[in-house]
C-alpha positions, 0 to 999 in steps of 0.5 A: 653476555648481554647483546650489543645494542648497536649492531652493524648489519652489512648487506652488499654496499649498503651499511645499515645501523640498527639501534633498538627499533630504529632502522636508518641508512647510514651510508652507501659505500663501495664494498671495499671502501673504508667506513671511517673518514669524513673526506668526500670523494667522487668516482666514475664507474664505467665508460663515459662520453661527452654530451654531443647534443647542443644546449637546448636553451642556447638553440632557443635563444639563437632562434629568438635572436633571428626573429623580429622584435615586434611579431604583431606586425607579421600577423596583423591586428589581433581581432583578425586572428583566427586562433582567437575566434571563439565558438558562438552561443546564444543568450540564456533567456531564463534560468535552466539546469540540465545535465550531460553525459560527455560520451567519447568514441574512440577513432582508433584501436587501443592494442596491447604490446602483443597485438591484442585489441583492448578497445576497438575503434568506435568504442564509446565511454564516458571519461568522467568515469575515470577522471574528476574535474578540479574546477568549474567552467564559467562560459560567458559573452563579453557583455557578461564578463563582469558577472563571470568575474564576480561568480567564478571561484579562484579555481574556475576557468572563465571562457569567452563565447562569441555573440554575433560579430562580438568576439572579444579579445581574451588576451586584452581582457586578461591583461585588464582584469588580472585573471586568465580568460580563455576562448570557447573552442568549437570542439569544447562547445560540441563536446559539452553540449553548450547552446547558450551563455552564461552557463557554469559547467560543473561535474557531478559524479559521472555527469556534467551539470549545466547551469544556465543563468537568465536576465533576472539572475544576472541582474539580481547578482549585479544588484547584490554586488552593488548593495554591498559596496 
C-alpha cells in the first residue's frame, strides 16, 4: 500500500502538515480544539488583572499642559546656554594626518553574578577592538561650516568647535542648513585627542585616523566647488 503523501503529525498543541519535503506550521490550537471550522475565537487562560498604571502618554500630555507655551523666556537667549557651549580648538595651520588609540580605563569593577571580578577598576582597554564606528566625525569652527557641508558624507556627523569667543548656534545652523549639527563636547575632545580644526576623524582598524586640513586644502576645496558651478 502506497504511503499517504499527506501525513498529519500532532505534537502537543502544534499541528504540522508534512507534504513531501515541505514542512509548514498549519495551526496552533488547544489540544482539545477541533481542527475543522473557520470561525475565530478568543480565550483567556489564567487570571487577569486590570492595568493599574496610568497611561504614559496621558501623563506626558498633562505635564506639558502645565508648562509655559514659550519655554525660551524661562532660559534666556540661546547664546547664554551653557549646554550649547562647544569645546574650543585651535586653527589647523597645515595639513597633517595622525592616529590615536582611544584607550579607556574602567572607573569601577565589572563583576559576574556570583561576585567574581571579571574586569577590575583601572583596567585599560581599546573600545575599537569591539566596535566599528559607522560614520566619520567632521569637526569645524563656525567659519569653516561651508567647507564641512561640502566635505561631509551623508552619514557623517558634523561637530561645531569654539574659536575664542566665537561659538556658533548649533540649533540655528541646523535649521538654516537642513542638516543636523552638533557641538563638540569637552569629553569627546579629550577622548579623541583633538587639538585643531577642521579635522575629520575616521576609524581604521583599532585606531582613529585624524586628518587635519590647513588653509591651502580648505582654499583649494572652495575653489574647486566654485569652478563646478
